[in-house]
C-alpha positions in Angstrom: 69.6 99.5 90.8 73.2 97.8 91.8 75.9 99.4 90.5 78.6 97.6 88.4 80.5 96.3 91.3 77.4 94.8 92.7 77.4 90.6 93.1 73.6 89.4 91.4 73.1 86.0 93.1 70.0 84.2 91.1 68.2 81.3 92.2 67.0 79.6 88.7 64.6 76.3 89.1 66.4 73.4 88.3 63.6 71.9 85.9 65.1 68.5 86.2 68.6 69.6 83.9 70.8 70.8 87.1 73.8 69.5 85.4 73.1 71.4 82.0 71.2 74.5 83.5 74.9 76.2 84.4 76.3 75.9 80.9 73.2 76.6 79.6 73.5 80.3 81.2 76.5 80.9 80.8 76.2 80.3 77.0 73.0 82.6 76.7 74.7 85.6 78.9 77.7 85.5 76.7 76.0 85.9 73.8 74.1 88.3 74.4 77.2 90.1 75.6 75.6 90.4 79.2 78.7 88.8 81.0 81.3 87.1 80.3 81.8 83.5 81.4 84.9 84.4 83.2 82.2 86.9 85.5 79.4 83.7 85.9 79.7 81.2 88.6 77.9 78.1 89.9 77.4 78.1 93.9 76.9 74.8 95.2 75.0 75.4 98.4 74.0 72.2 99.8 70.1 71.6 100.9 69.9 73.5 104.4 67.7 72.1 107.3 64.6 74.4 107.0 62.4 73.4 109.5 58.7 74.0 109.8 56.9 76.9 107.7 56.8 79.1 111.0 60.2 78.9 111.3 60.7 80.2 107.6 58.7 82.6 107.5 60.2 84.1 110.8 63.9 84.1 109.6 62.3 85.5 105.7 61.5 88.2 108.6 65.0 89.1 110.2 67.0 88.3 106.5 66.3 91.7 105.8 67.4 93.5 108.6 70.6 91.0 109.3 71.8 91.3 105.3 71.1 95.7 106.3 73.5 94.7 109.6 76.2 92.8 107.8 76.3 95.3 104.7 76.8 98.1 106.7 79.4 96.4 108.9 81.3 95.1 105.8 81.0 99.2 104.4 82.3 100.9 107.5 85.5 98.2 107.3 86.5 98.8 104.2 85.5 102.1 104.4 88.3 102.7 107.5 90.7 101.2 105.5 90.5 103.4 102.9 90.1 106.2 104.9 94.0 105.0 106.6 95.0 104.0 103.3 94.5 107.5 102.0 92.6 106.5 99.4 95.1 104.2 97.5 92.8 101.8 95.2 96.1 99.5 95.0 97.3 99.2 98.7 92.5 98.9 99.0 92.8 95.9 97.2 95.6 94.4 99.3 94.0 94.5 102.2 90.4 93.4 101.3 91.0 89.9 100.5 89.1 86.4 101.4 90.8 84.3 102.5 93.9 85.7 101.0 92.6 85.9 97.3 90.5 89.1 96.0 86.6 89.0 96.7 86.1 88.3 93.1 87.9 85.2 93.1 86.6 84.1 96.1 83.4 83.5 94.8 84.1 83.5 91.0 87.0 80.3 91.2 85.8 77.0 93.4 83.6 79.1 96.0 82.8 76.3 98.9 80.2 75.9 101.6 82.4 76.3 104.7 80.4 72.8 105.9 83.1 72.6 109.2 82.2 76.2 110.3 78.6 75.9 109.1 77.5 72.4 109.2 74.5 71.3 107.1 73.5 69.2 109.9 72.8 72.5 112.0 69.2 73.9 111.3 68.9 77.0 109.3 68.2 79.1 112.4 71.5 78.3 113.9 73.2 78.9 110.9 72.1 81.9 111.1 72.6 82.6 114.2 76.0 81.5 114.0 76.8 84.3 110.9 75.3 87.0 112.9 77.5 86.9 116.1 80.3 86.1 113.9 79.6 89.8 112.0 78.5 91.5 115.5 81.9 90.2 117.0 83.9 91.5 113.9 81.9 94.8 113.9 82.7 94.8 117.6 86.2 94.3 117.5 86.6 97.2 114.0 84.6 99.6 116.6 87.1 99.0 119.4 90.1 99.2 117.4 88.9 102.0 115.2 88.5 103.9 119.0 91.8 103.1 120.2 93.3 104.1 116.9 91.6 107.7 117.2 92.2 108.0 120.6 96.4 107.7 119.7 95.7 109.4 116.4 94.8 112.4 119.0 97.9 112.1 121.0 99.7 112.3 118.6 98.6 115.0 117.1 99.0 116.8 120.4 102.6 115.5 120.8 103.5 116.9 117.5 101.8 120.1 118.4 103.6 120.5 121.6 107.2 119.4 119.7 106.8 121.5 116.7 104.0 124.0 117.2 104.1 127.8 117.8 104.9 129.0 121.3 101.4 129.4 122.4 101.3 125.5 122.1 104.3 123.5 121.9 106.5 122.4 125.0 108.9 124.9 126.0 111.0 122.3 128.4 113.8 123.4 125.7 113.2 126.9 125.1 113.2 128.5 128.7 116.1 127.8 131.6 116.2 128.5 135.3 117.4 131.6 135.2 114.3 132.4 133.7 112.4 131.8 136.5 112.5 133.4 140.3 112.9 130.4 142.6 114.8 132.0 146.4 111.1 133.7 146.8 108.0 132.8 148.5 106.2 135.8 147.3 107.5 136.0 144.0 105.9 133.8 141.0 107.1 133.9 137.4 104.4 133.2 134.6 104.9 132.9 130.7 102.7 134.5 128.2 103.1 133.9 124.8 101.8 137.3 123.1 100.8 137.3 119.6 103.4 139.2 117.9 101.8 142.5 116.7 100.1 142.7 119.9 104.1 142.9 121.5 103.9 145.9 121.7 101.2 146.4 123.7 102.0 143.9 126.0 105.5 145.7 126.9 103.6 149.0 127.3 100.5 147.6 129.7 101.6 144.3 131.3 102.1 146.4 134.5 98.6 147.4 134.7 97.1 143.8 134.5 96.8 142.8 137.8 97.8 144.7 141.3 100.8 142.9 142.4 102.7 142.4 138.8 106.7 144.2 139.7 107.2 146.8 137.2 110.0 146.6 134.7 110.0 142.6 135.3 109.0 141.1 131.9 111.4 140.0 129.5 111.3 138.5 126.2 112.5 135.2 126.4 112.1 134.3 122.4 110.1 134.6 118.9 108.8 132.5 116.3 106.8 133.7 113.4 103.5 134.2 115.1 104.2 134.6 119.1 106.9 136.1 121.4 107.5 134.7 124.4 107.8 136.8 127.6 108.2 136.2 131.2 
């Protein structure tokens, strides 16, 4: 069953009284307390060029697949916006508009077929192909933008870690000085090591035996934060 937020599109036979059918439906649904009148609207869909029976049979097989794709594409856009807006329903509603109007208003308050974009002189196949092409383009653009956003977000996270993280991940440009390095020898190289605080004493006792070319008593503690001590 569709949820309470679903929109139902119902095709009803005219039985020769097209003008009187909609008010009758409104009255009956309202009387049965099934739906208030404000939630019922008539969608004036023009007569379209249906083509041959074979064309209709082919389209009837394709439309369920396109419907699934269209629904998925729109759902991904809404879900992406929801995540970007921290699941704020008010802000989400402001960003999920159709022609600058809320979705319900767009459908229930004067919906009109876009004849300029989907001319009724075109075949049904052409109109469906145009809709599919447009939705595919929207889906591809959203995927590209989401990829770019995730890359930028990852770069920002790395930059923040370098600026605000502990000594094992942050940039050391504003911490170490030129005097902390041996610069006037072609045989000596200064290394910087971030040592967990709990292992600082062990480092000071054993660093000289980590390799054969370590200068004894050369390690110097440069600074420390809550988690690490930085040694040269």
